[in-house]
C-alpha positions in Angstrom: 1.3 -19.2 -13.2 0.0 -17.1 -10.3 1.1 -19.0 -7.8 4.6 -19.2 -9.0 5.2 -15.5 -10.0 4.2 -15.1 -6.2 6.2 -17.5 -5.3 9.3 -17.1 -7.0 8.6 -12.9 -5.7 8.0 -14.1 -2.0 10.9 -15.8 -1.8 13.3 -13.0 -3.9 12.2 -10.4 -1.2 13.7 -12.7 1.8 16.1 -13.5 0.4 17.3 -10.3 -0.1 16.0 -9.0 3.7 18.3 -11.6 5.1 21.3 -11.2 3.1 21.1 -14.4 1.3 21.7 -16.1 4.2 20.2 -18.5 6.5 22.0 -17.7 9.6 21.3 -14.3 8.7 17.6 -14.6 8.5 17.7 -17.1 12.2 19.3 -14.2 13.3 16.9 -11.8 12.5 14.8 -11.1 15.7 11.1 -11.7 14.6 11.6 -13.5 11.3 9.1 -15.7 11.3 6.9 -12.3 11.2 8.7 -11.5 8.3 8.2 -14.8 6.3 4.8 -14.2 7.0 4.3 -10.7 5.9 6.1 -11.8 2.4 4.2 -14.6 2.4 1.2 -12.5 2.3 2.9 -9.9 0.0 3.2 -13.3 -2.6 -0.8 -13.3 -2.0 -1.4 -10.1 -3.3 0.8 -10.6 -6.2 -0.8 -13.9 -7.3 -4.8 -12.2 -6.5 -3.4 -9.1 -8.5 -3.0 -11.5 -11.2 -6.4 -13.7 -10.7 -8.2 -10.8 -10.9 -7.0 -8.1 -13.5 -5.3 -10.9 -15.7 -4.6 -9.4 -19.1 -5.7 -5.9 -17.5 -2.5 -6.7 -14.7 -0.4 -6.6 -17.7 -1.7 -3.0 -18.7 -1.4 -1.9 -15.2 2.4 -2.8 -14.9 3.3 -1.6 -18.6 1.5 1.8 -17.1 3.7 1.5 -14.5 6.4 0.3 -16.4 6.5 3.3 -18.6 6.2 6.1 -15.8 9.7 4.6 -14.2 10.8 5.0 -17.6 10.2 8.2 -18.1 11.2 8.6 -14.1 14.3 7.7 -15.5 15.3 9.9 -18.2 13.9 13.1 -16.1 16.9 11.7 -13.4 19.1 11.5 -16.3 18.0 14.7 -17.3 18.7 16.2 -13.9 22.1 13.9 -13.8 23.4 15.8 -17.1 25.8 18.5 -14.9 27.5 15.2 -12.9 30.3 15.4 -15.5 30.6 18.9 -14.3 33.1 17.7 -11.1 36.0 17.3 -13.8 35.5 20.9 -14.6 35.1 22.0 -11.4 37.0 22.3 -8.1 40.4 23.0 -6.4 43.7 22.9 -8.0 47.6 23.5 -8.1 50.3 23.9 -10.4 53.8 22.8 -9.3 56.8 23.9 -11.3 59.7 21.8 -10.6 63.5 22.0 -11.8 67.0 21.4 -10.0 68.0 24.3 -12.1 68.9 28.1 -10.1 65.8 30.2 -9.6 65.7 33.7 -11.2 64.4 36.0 -8.6 61.5 38.6 -10.2 59.4 40.0 -8.3 57.2 41.1 -11.5 56.4 36.8 -11.9 54.2 35.3 -10.6 56.2 32.1 -9.6 59.7 30.9 -9.9 61.1 27.1 -9.6 59.9 24.4 -6.7 57.3 27.1 -6.4 53.3 26.0 -6.2 49.9 28.2 -6.8 46.5 27.0 -6.4 43.0 28.4 -7.5 39.1 26.9 -8.2 38.5 26.0 -11.5 34.5 27.2 -12.8 33.7 27.6 -9.1 29.8 27.7 -9.0 29.4 30.5 -6.0 32.1 32.9 -7.9 30.7 36.2 -9.6 33.4 35.7 -12.6 34.5 32.1 -12.2 37.8 31.0 -13.4 38.1 28.9 -16.5 41.9 28.7 -17.0 44.6 30.2 -15.1 48.3 31.5 -16.4 51.2 31.7 -14.1 54.2 33.4 -15.5 57.8 32.3 -14.5 61.1 33.1 -15.9 63.7 31.2 -17.2 67.3 30.4 -18.6 68.2 28.7 -21.9 68.6 25.2 -21.0 67.1 25.0 -17.7 64.9 22.0 -17.5 61.6 21.9 -15.9 58.6 20.4 -14.9 55.5 21.2 -14.6 52.5 19.6 -12.4 48.7 20.3 -12.5 46.6 18.3 -10.7 43.5 18.4 -7.9 44.4 20.3 -5.0 42.6 17.7 -2.7 40.7 14.1 -2.7 37.3 15.8 -3.0 38.1 17.6 -6.0 38.3 15.0 -9.0 39.4 17.9 -11.9 40.1 16.6 -15.1 43.3 19.1 -16.4 45.2 19.9 -18.5 48.4 21.9 -19.2 50.9 23.3 -22.1 53.9 25.3 -21.7 54.1 28.8 -23.8 57.6 30.1 -24.7 58.3 33.8 -25.0 57.3 34.5 -28.0 53.7 32.7 -27.3 53.9 29.3 -29.0 52.9 26.8 -27.3 56.5 24.7 -26.6 54.4 21.6 -24.7 51.1 20.2 -23.4 49.5 17.5 -21.8 46.5 15.8 -20.9 47.5 13.3 -18.4 50.5 11.8 -16.8 52.3 8.0 -17.6 52.4 5.4 -15.3 55.9 6.1 -14.7 55.0 9.4 -13.6 52.1 8.4 -11.3 54.7 6.5 -9.5 57.1 8.8 -9.5 54.8 12.0 -8.1 52.5 9.3 -6.7 52.1 12.2 -3.5 50.6 14.3 -5.6 49.0 13.7 -8.8 46.7 11.3 -10.0 45.3 9.4 -13.5 43.3 12.9 -14.2 46.2 15.0 -13.5 48.3 16.9 -16.4 52.9 16.0 -16.3 55.0 18.3 -18.7 58.5 16.1 -17.5 62.3 17.5 -18.1 61.3 20.4 -20.6 64.6 21.9 -21.7 64.0 25.5 -22.0 64.8 26.6 -25.7 66.0 30.1 -24.4 65.9 32.9 -21.9 62.8 34.5 -21.2 59.5 34.8 -19.6 57.5 31.4 -19.9 53.9 30.9 -18.9 52.4 27.8 -17.7 48.3 27.6 -18.5 46.2 25.0 -17.0 42.8 24.4 -17.6 39.9 21.6 -17.4 40.2 19.4 -20.0 37.0 19.8 -22.2 34.5 16.9 -21.7 33.4 15.2 -24.6 29.6 14.4 -25.1 30.4 10.9 -24.3 31.6 11.6 -21.0 28.6 13.5 -20.3 26.8 10.5 -21.5 28.6 7.9 -19.7 28.8 9.6 -16.3 24.7 10.7 -16.4 24.0 7.2 -17.1 26.2 5.9 -14.1 24.8 8.4 -11.6 21.6 7.3 -13.3 22.0 3.9 -12.7 23.2 4.2 -9.2 20.1 5.6 -8.3 17.7 3.7 -9.6 19.5 1.1 -7.7 19.1 2.9 -4.9 15.1 3.4 -5.9 14.7 -0.4 -6.8 16.8 -2.1 -4.6 16.9 0.2 -1.5 14.0 -1.2 0.4 15.2 -5.0 0.6 18.9 -4.4 1.9 17.9 -4.8 5.2 15.2 -5.6 7.7 14.6 -2.0 8.9 14.4 -0.7 5.3 11.8 -3.4 4.5 9.7 -2.4 7.6 9.7 0.9 6.4 8.2 -0.1 3.2 5.8 -2.1 4.9 4.8 -0.1 7.5 4.2 2.8 5.0 2.4 0.4 2.6 -0.3 -0.5 5.4 -1.8 3.0 5.5 -1.7 3.1 1.9 -3.4 0.0 1.4 -6.1 1.3 4.0 -6.6 4.2 1.9 -6.5 2.6 -1.1 -9.3 0.6 -0.1 -11.1 3.2 1.4 -11.1 5.5 -1.8 -12.2 2.1 -3.9 -15.0 1.7 -2.4 -16.2 5.3 -2.9 -15.3 5.2 -6.6 -17.0 2.2 -7.2 -20.4 4.0 -6.4 -18.7 6.4 -9.2 -18.9 9.0 -6.5 -15.6 11.4 -6.8 -15.1 11.6 -3.3 -11.4 13.2 -2.0 -12.5 13.2 1.5 -10.4 10.8 2.8 -8.0 13.9 3.7 -9.9 15.0 5.9 -11.1 11.8 8.0 -7.2 10.8 8.0 -6.9 13.8 10.5 -9.8 13.6 12.4 -9.4 9.7 13.0 -6.3 10.2 14.1 -7.3 13.1 16.5 -10.2 11.4 17.9 -7.8 8.2 18.6 -6.1 10.3 20.4 -8.1 11.9 22.4 -9.3 8.6 23.8 -5.4 7.7 24.4 -4.1 11.0 26.2 -8.2 11.0 28.2 -7.8 7.3 29.3 -4.2 7.2 30.3 -5.1 5.0 33.8 -7.5 2.6 32.1 -6.4 -0.8 31.2 -5.0 -1.2 27.1 -7.1 -3.5 27.0 -10.5 -1.5 26.8 -9.0 1.7 25.4 -7.2 0.4 22.0 -10.3 -1.2 20.9 -11.9 2.2 21.7 -9.6 4.7 20.1 -10.1 2.3 17.1 -14.1 2.5 17.5 -13.4 6.7 17.6 -11.8 6.5 14.6 -14.1 4.6 12.7 -17.2 6.0 13.8 -15.7 9.5 13.4 -14.6 8.6 9.9 -18.4 7.4 9.4 -19.7 10.4 10.6 -17.4 12.8 8.7 -18.1 10.7 5.2 -21.8 10.7 6.1 -22.0 15.0 5.7 -20.4 14.8 2.0 -23.0 12.1 1.2 -26.1 13.8 2.8 -25.4 17.0 1.0 -24.9 15.1 -2.4 -28.2 13.1 -2.1 -30.5 15.5 -0.9 -28.9 18.8 -1.8 -26.8 18.1 -5.4 -23.9 19.2 -4.1 -20.9 18.3 -5.9 -19.1 15.6 -3.7 -15.9 16.8 -4.8 -16.2 20.3 -4.0 -17.7 19.4 -0.9 -15.1 16.7 0.3 -12.3 19.1 -0.3 -13.8 21.8 1.5 -14.4 19.6 4.4 -10.9 18.5 4.4 -9.6 22.0 5.1 -12.0 22.7 7.9 -11.1 19.2 9.6 -7.1 20.0 8.7 -7.5 23.1 10.7 -9.8 21.5 13.6 -7.0 19.1 14.0 -4.8 21.8 14.5 -6.8 23.8 16.6 -7.2 21.1 19.3 -3.8 19.9 18.7 -2.6 23.4 19.4 -4.8 24.4 22.3 -5.8 21.4 23.9 -3.2 18.7 23.4 0.1 20.3 23.3 2.2 19.9 26.1 3.2 23.4 27.4 6.9 22.8 27.2 6.5 21.4 23.8 9.2 22.8 21.2 6.6 22.0 18.1 3.5 21.1 17.6 2.6 17.7 18.9 1.3 15.9 21.6 2.0 13.7 24.4 3.9 10.5 24.0 1.1 7.6 24.0 1.4 5.4 26.7 3.3 2.1 25.1 1.0 -0.1 25.9 -1.3 1.6 24.5 0.1 1.4 21.1 -0.5 -0.7 18.1 1.9 -3.5 19.1 4.8 -4.4 17.0 5.1 -7.7 15.4 8.6 -7.3 13.8 10.5 -6.5 16.7 12.5 -2.8 16.4 10.3 -1.5 13.3 7.2 0.4 12.6 5.3 -2.9 11.1 2.6 -2.9 14.2 -0.6 -5.2 14.7 -2.2 -2.4 12.5 -1.5 -5.2 9.8 -4.1 -7.8 11.0 -6.6 -4.6 11.2 -5.5 -4.1 7.5 -6.1 -7.7 6.6 -9.6 -7.4 8.4 -10.5 -4.3 6.5 -9.3 -5.9 3.3 -11.5 -8.9 3.8 -14.7 -7.1 4.6 -14.7 -4.5 2.1 -14.1 -7.8 -0.5 -17.4 -9.1 1.1 -19.1 -5.4 1.4 -18.9 -5.2 -2.4 -19.0 -8.3 -3.7 -21.4 -10.4 -1.3 -23.9 -8.3 0.0 -27.1 -6.4 -1.7 -25.6 -3.0 -0.8 -22.4 -3.8 -2.5 -24.8 -4.7 -5.6 -26.5 -1.1 -4.9 -23.0 0.7 -4.9 -21.7 -1.4 -7.8 -25.0 -0.7 -10.0 -24.7 2.8 -8.9 -21.5 3.1 -10.4 -22.3 1.4 -14.2 -25.2 3.6 -14.1 -27.1 5.7 -11.6 -30.2 6.4 -13.9 -30.7 2.5 -14.3 -29.9 1.9 -10.8 -32.5 4.6 -9.7 -35.4 3.1 -12.3 -34.7 -0.1 -11.2 -36.2 0.5 -7.6 -32.5 1.1 -5.7 -32.2 4.1 -3.1 -29.5 6.0 -4.6 -29.5 8.6 -2.2 -29.0 6.1 0.6 -26.2 4.2 -1.0 -24.6 7.2 -1.9 -24.5 8.4 1.6 -23.8 4.6 2.5 -20.7 4.3 -0.3 -18.9 8.2 1.3 -19.9 6.9 4.9 -18.0 3.1 4.8 -14.8 4.9 3.1 -14.7 7.4 6.1 -14.5 4.3 8.2 -11.6 3.2 6.3 -10.0 6.2 5.9 -10.1 6.8 9.8 -9.4 4.2 10.4 -6.3 4.8 8.6 -4.9 7.8 10.3 -5.6 5.8 13.9 -2.7 3.7 12.5 -0.6 6.5 11.8 -1.0 8.1 15.7 -1.0 4.9 17.5 1.0 2.5 15.0 3.8 5.3 13.3 4.4 8.2 15.2 3.0 6.9 18.2 1.6 10.8 19.3 -0.5 13.3 17.7 1.8 15.9 15.3 0.6 18.5 12.7 0.6 17.6 9.5 0.4 13.3 10.4 -1.1 12.3 6.6 0.9 15.1 4.4 -1.3 14.0 1.5 -1.3 10.7 1.9 -5.1 10.5 1.0 -4.0 12.0 -2.7 -1.4 8.7 -2.6 -4.1 6.7 -2.0 -6.3 7.7 -5.0 -3.0 6.5 -7.7 -4.0 3.2 -5.5 -7.1 2.8 -6.1 -7.1 3.8 -9.5 -4.4 1.2 -10.6 -5.9 -1.4 -9.0 -9.4 -0.4 -11.1 -10.9 -0.3 -7.5 -11.1 -4.0 -7.0 -10.6 -4.7 -3.4 -8.7 -7.5 -3.9 -5.8 -6.0 -6.1 -5.7 -2.7 -4.1 -3.3 -4.2 -1.5 -0.5 -5.6 -4.4 -1.0 -1.7 -6.0 -0.5 -0.4 -2.3 2.4 -2.5 -2.2 4.1 -1.1 -5.7 3.5 2.6 -4.7 4.9 2.6 -1.0 7.7 0.6 -2.8 8.3 3.3 -4.8 7.8 5.8 -2.1 10.1 4.2 -0.1 12.9 3.8 -3.0 13.1 6.9 -3.1 14.0 7.9 0.4 16.8 5.8 0.0 17.3 7.1 -3.6 17.4 10.5 -1.9 19.8 9.3 0.7 21.9 7.3 -0.9 22.6 8.5 -4.3 21.1 12.3 -3.5 18.4 12.2 -6.0 15.4 14.6 -4.9 12.2 12.5 -4.1 10.6 14.5 -6.4 11.1 11.8 -8.9 8.6 9.9 -7.6 5.8 12.9 -8.0 7.2 12.6 -11.6 6.7 9.1 -11.8 3.2 9.1 -9.8 2.2 11.9 -12.3 2.5 10.4 -15.2 0.8 7.3 -14.2 -2.0 9.3 -13.5 -2.1 11.1 -16.9 -1.5 7.5 -18.5 -4.7 5.9 -16.8 -6.8 9.2 -17.2 -5.4 8.7 -20.9 -6.8 5.5 -20.8 -10.1 5.8 -19.5 -10.5 8.6 -22.1 -9.8 6.4 -25.1 -12.4 4.1 -23.1 -14.5 6.9 -23.3 -14.5 7.6 -26.8 -15.1 4.1 -27.9 -18.4 3.3 -25.7 -19.0 6.8 -27.8 -18.1 5.3 -30.9 -20.4 2.0 -30.1 -23.0 4.3 -28.9 -23.1 5.9 -32.4 -23.1 3.1 -34.4 -26.2 2.0 -32.6 -28.2 4.8 -33.1 -26.9 4.8 -37.0 -28.2 1.1 -36.7 -31.2 1.5 -35.5 -31.9 4.6 -37.6 -31.5 2.4 -41.0 -33.2 -0.2 -39.8 -36.4 0.8 -40.2 -36.1 1.7 -44.3 -34.6 -1.7 -43.9 -37.9 -3.5 -42.9 -40.1 -1.6 -44.8 -38.3 -2.3 -48.3 -38.6 -6.3 -47.1 -42.0 -5.7 -46.3 -43.2 -3.9 -49.9 -40.9 -6.7 -51.9 -43.1 -9.8 -50.0 -46.1 -7.8 -50.7 -45.4 -7.6 -54.4 -44.7 -11.2 -54.4 -47.6 -12.2 -52.7 -49.5 -10.4 -55.1 -47.4 -12.1 -57.8 
């Protein structure tokens, strides 16, 4: 089942990216690399199903609930979509073959047009209806048009003709097909027409124009339509073209690295959030190596830059591990404080040592092209960082599942007191789990600098490490599942960009979805904790009751023996 689902999804992604055409696929530069990456996506899906089994359904349900909640939030923000039918510029025309009555006290006369704006959101006192007076004679035949002033205005108008005594003589909320044909250059389907009405008497008449009231059904229909449009861009936007697909994949590479870094330290049940600082310092050291060795062969500089990022991440991760192991410092507080130090240090070095004198912002010189991670899909940011990621995933899995250190990390995560009693050097293991996590986070920073940005820029991470926490939590800290959850979460991030661009819906919708995912995972963990506590209490009660049972049984046996 895992293989069938994986192949189907990989085929669907390729079909969408290449526009459903073999010719379109062959005409795409680097299409073989695209197919290879899509195959890897299929492998990650298969591993997700095989590794988690029933829990895979729970992960998908968690994401689905979050998406539904995001849909409802988007719909709530779109409830004002129907306002375009009551807001906007309008015109009112009075047409007649009769002789116009000239009266300066009137608002209009035959053959004239007046205009205005209904419910202007920027106006101090928005106009909700407009009255225009004109003088007419008995027997005059008039036609009144109320219509949108321009094509950008979608206002839905209605118009009424009021007699001298205040009675409504005629009214209209729409135009017939014949009227649309007659006044084709002026009106549309939402405009109103009172055609060929004969005035009953001499006097002053009033034309009253206003937006047609919006019904609840219209509000719901428009909100649903706009939300569907937004979610279509959200769910399918990253697959519409190769460049959009590449936006998803290059973001996924970084997120999977960070998810892997978080998963390693979370497996040891250490709530370390130091990946953010490790990203910055990893990017900084890789940039310093490249900018300081521009005359050296790229064959030497690129590996050296990656090594510098890894070593820096290792050392920066080791420090809070030492504080935790030997001083009992809370790893959450220590890593958050060290993040601030790392970010400020990054900004300090960038501003005073690496920023060119003529630079208009806080960024370094561009890295030489030959010292960047090479693109594997031409014209995109999908680089050889993908191969680096594959190595990280494989080595992380081997570390956690197939090495003594990995066994110790998992034992500490299960019960640190039991691990300590069993002879595990818990201090060393805690330090190494944080330090190894730092290696991966540092390489993620190098990928941002050498693979995506092409130079050092202020705010290079933008809080990506905290997105990595969600990736690791969704994967249940399983190294083989992190690639899938990283792809899934980065797909939502990429979709949010295209939703904002195509449907004018804020990127913050994905923040809401992220928050719901975290809440659901937390609630699930809380439920599991409560269940464990109940089981533990039941076990205690049974242990308390058991001696009484044994005593009763022994007394009965002795009595039987005596008999």
